[in-house]
N, C-alpha and C positions, 0 to 999 in steps of 0.2 A: 388401291394401290394409297395415295396421298390420304385421304382419309384414313385410312386405316393408319399410318406411323403417326397422325397428328393425336387420333390418339390414342396409341400407346404412347406416346410423346409426353402427352398430360395425364397420365397414368401415374406413369413413372413421377415423375412433376410435385404430385399428389400428393402422389410416395413416401421420399425421397421429402416432400416436409410436415411431414405427419411424423417423420422416424427425428427430425429434429427435436420439433416443438413436444415431444417425446419427450426426449435423454434433457433439453432441459429443463423442462415442468422436474420433469424427476430428479435431475441436477438442484434446483432450487428448492425441491421439499428434501432430501436431504443435505443440500447446506446446514437449510434451515430448525428439520434434525439434529445434525449433529452442532451446531450453536446451544442450541440448549440445556442437551445434554452435557458440554460440556460444563453453561456457567452453572446448571442444575449442582454434577461430584464438582466442579475446583472451578468456585468461584472466585475472584478473579479481588488477587488482595491490593488496599488503599495502602497507596505511599505513606513514608514516613514523613511532615512535617519537621522530623528538624535536621534534613537532611539535603531541604531546600537552603536552612535557615543558615549552620554552618557555615555555608558554602559563600549564601551570599554577603554573610558576615568578612570571612576573612578576604576574598579574594584574590588579586594577582596582586602579589609581595611587589611594593618602589620601587625596586636595584631594576625587578622585568620590564615595567612603565622605564620604569630612563634608560637600558640600552634598546628598549623596543625604539624608544623615539630619535637614537644617538642613534641607531639605525635608518630609522627613514628620515631625517635631516639627512641624512648623510648619503643613501640614494637622490635622495631628490640634487643635493648640489653637483651632485656625479652628472645627473641627470635631466641638465638645461636646456 
């Protein structure tokens, strides 16, 4: 009786593990195929470097820097 229960539980465990392994293997394969299809039919566009250069040269205006500095100074004075 106990042997039958142990054999049935081992069978159930192996079936469950095989099912999960098969599902995960199928998931990995499908994700790989989808990734290759996307790279083939919708290639990644290279970012335009002019936008990065413009943002770096303009930066934050001096008025904003002065306002933030004054606010930080005032906060530090009040919370000593």
